[in-house]
C-alpha positions in Angstrom: -40.4 12.2 -53.0 -41.5 15.6 -51.5 -42.1 14.5 -47.9 -40.4 12.3 -45.3 -41.7 11.2 -41.9 -40.1 11.3 -38.5 -40.0 7.7 -37.2 -40.1 8.0 -33.4 -40.1 10.4 -30.4 -41.7 13.7 -29.9 -42.3 14.4 -33.6 -43.2 10.8 -34.5 -45.2 10.5 -37.8 -44.9 14.2 -38.5 -44.0 14.9 -42.1 -41.0 17.1 -43.2 -40.3 18.6 -46.6 -37.5 17.7 -48.9 -35.6 20.5 -50.7 -37.1 21.3 -54.1 -34.9 21.4 -57.2 -31.9 20.0 -55.3 -30.3 16.7 -56.2 -30.0 15.0 -52.8 -30.2 11.3 -51.8 -32.3 11.3 -48.6 -31.7 8.6 -46.0 -34.5 6.2 -46.3 -36.9 5.7 -43.3 -35.8 2.1 -43.0 -32.1 3.0 -42.9 -32.7 6.0 -40.5 -34.7 3.7 -38.2 -31.9 1.1 -38.3 -29.3 3.7 -37.4 -31.2 4.9 -34.4 -32.0 1.4 -33.3 -28.2 0.7 -33.3 -27.5 4.0 -31.4 -30.2 3.4 -28.7 -30.8 6.2 -26.3 -29.6 9.5 -27.6 -31.1 11.7 -24.9 -28.9 14.7 -24.1 -26.5 14.2 -27.0 -25.0 17.1 -28.8 -25.2 16.3 -32.5 -23.7 17.4 -35.8 -25.6 16.7 -39.0 -23.2 17.2 -42.0 -24.6 17.3 -45.5 -27.9 18.0 -43.7 -30.2 18.1 -46.9 -33.7 18.2 -45.4 -32.4 17.8 -41.9 -34.1 14.4 -41.4 -31.3 12.8 -39.4 -30.8 15.8 -37.1 -34.5 16.3 -36.7 -34.9 12.6 -35.9 -32.2 13.0 -33.2 -34.0 16.0 -31.7 -37.3 14.1 -31.8 -35.6 11.3 -29.8 -34.2 13.6 -27.1 -30.9 15.0 -28.3 -30.0 18.2 -26.5 -28.9 20.1 -29.7 -28.2 19.7 -33.3 -25.9 21.7 -35.6 -27.0 21.4 -39.2 -24.3 22.0 -41.9 -24.9 22.2 -45.6 -23.4 24.3 -48.4 -26.7 24.5 -50.4 -29.0 27.5 -49.5 -32.1 25.6 -50.6 -31.3 22.8 -48.3 -30.7 25.1 -45.4 -34.0 26.9 -46.1 -35.8 23.6 -46.0 -34.1 22.6 -42.7 -35.2 25.9 -41.2 -38.7 25.5 -42.6 -38.9 22.0 -41.2 -37.7 23.1 -37.7 -40.3 25.9 -37.7 -43.0 23.6 -38.9 -42.3 21.3 -35.9 -42.0 24.3 -33.6 -38.5 23.2 -32.5 -37.0 25.7 -29.9 -34.4 27.9 -31.6 -32.0 27.2 -28.7 -32.0 23.5 -29.6 -30.3 23.9 -33.0 -27.7 25.9 -35.0 -27.7 26.1 -38.8 -24.3 26.7 -40.6 -23.9 27.3 -44.3 -20.5 25.9 -45.1 -18.7 23.2 -47.1 -18.5 20.2 -44.8 -14.8 19.8 -45.2 -14.1 23.4 -44.3 -16.3 23.5 -41.2 -14.2 21.2 -39.0 -11.4 23.7 -38.0 -14.1 26.3 -37.4 -16.0 24.0 -35.0 -12.8 22.9 -33.3 -11.7 26.6 -32.8 -15.1 27.3 -31.3 -14.5 24.5 -28.8 -17.5 22.4 -30.0 -17.7 18.8 -28.9 -20.2 16.4 -30.5 -21.6 13.1 -29.1 -23.0 12.1 -32.5 -21.7 13.1 -36.0 -23.9 12.1 -39.0 -22.1 12.0 -42.3 -24.3 11.4 -45.3 -22.4 12.9 -48.3 -23.1 12.5 -52.0 -21.8 9.1 -53.2 -18.8 8.5 -55.4 -16.8 11.6 -54.4 -14.7 10.3 -51.6 -16.4 12.8 -49.3 -17.1 10.3 -46.5 -13.5 9.4 -46.3 -12.3 13.0 -46.4 -14.8 13.9 -43.6 -13.6 11.0 -41.5 -10.0 12.1 -41.9 -11.0 15.6 -40.7 -13.0 14.2 -37.7 -10.0 12.0 -36.9 -7.6 15.0 -37.0 -9.8 17.7 -35.4 -10.8 17.5 -31.8 -14.6 17.9 -32.1 -15.8 14.4 -31.0 -16.6 13.9 -27.3 -14.8 11.2 -25.4 -17.7 8.8 -25.9 -18.7 10.2 -29.3 -19.7 8.2 -32.4 -19.5 9.0 -36.1 -22.2 7.5 -38.2 -21.1 7.5 -41.9 -23.6 6.6 -44.6 -21.8 5.7 -47.8 -21.9 3.6 -51.0 -20.9 0.0 -50.6 -17.9 0.4 -52.9 -16.5 3.5 -51.1 -13.1 2.9 -49.5 -13.1 4.5 -46.1 -9.9 2.9 -44.8 -7.0 5.1 -43.8 -4.5 5.2 -40.9 -6.7 6.5 -38.1 -5.4 8.1 -35.0 -8.5 8.5 -32.9 -11.3 6.6 -34.6 -12.0 2.9 -34.7 -14.7 1.1 -36.7 -17.2 -0.3 -34.3 -20.0 -1.6 -36.4 -21.0 -1.8 -40.1 -24.4 -2.7 -41.6 -25.4 -3.0 -45.2 -28.8 -2.0 -46.6 -28.7 -2.7 -50.4 -26.0 -0.5 -51.8 -25.8 1.6 -48.7 -23.4 0.9 -45.9 -23.7 2.4 -42.4 -20.3 2.5 -40.7 -20.1 3.6 -37.1 -16.9 4.8 -35.6 -16.0 5.3 -31.9 -13.5 7.7 -30.5 -10.6 6.2 -28.6 -7.5 7.4 -27.0 -4.9 8.0 -29.7 -4.1 4.6 -31.4 -0.5 5.7 -32.0 0.2 6.6 -28.3 2.1 3.8 -26.7 
């Protein structure tokens, strides 16, 4: 697959490129559409797209009215593709930020900068426990807004359970071997 399409919003039906010579697993149109149907109106949301790949989730969010998206990936080719896709769509540079970093190391950096996100997309490579490690970091770093959601796309056999302090599982949907788990931020579970 060399192209993907944007499903809805300002850039509906526009094609974006996939990174060449990079082993990534893009979120299928059907799954991406289902995620945004679950989320509903995302207008004005500040969004974090971790393991950005082609940038499809973040660009879909921008297309649907998100205020800004921060794209994070540690692969230069992926980030070049994200930048090229944003330029192709003529997205205003003030609407996005691109960070080359390991997803696990970026959390303290974002917290120190005072960043708060309404939506955090996690779509790490399967089989490496990265989804769980990222959730642990989101749970411990204060980067999710008070009404924020974390959308984790992971393999059905991945164990994401741990003793959470600020996140609760709100919804879970299965699409073949892919699970979409949506977490909501709450006041500290351990505060009594």
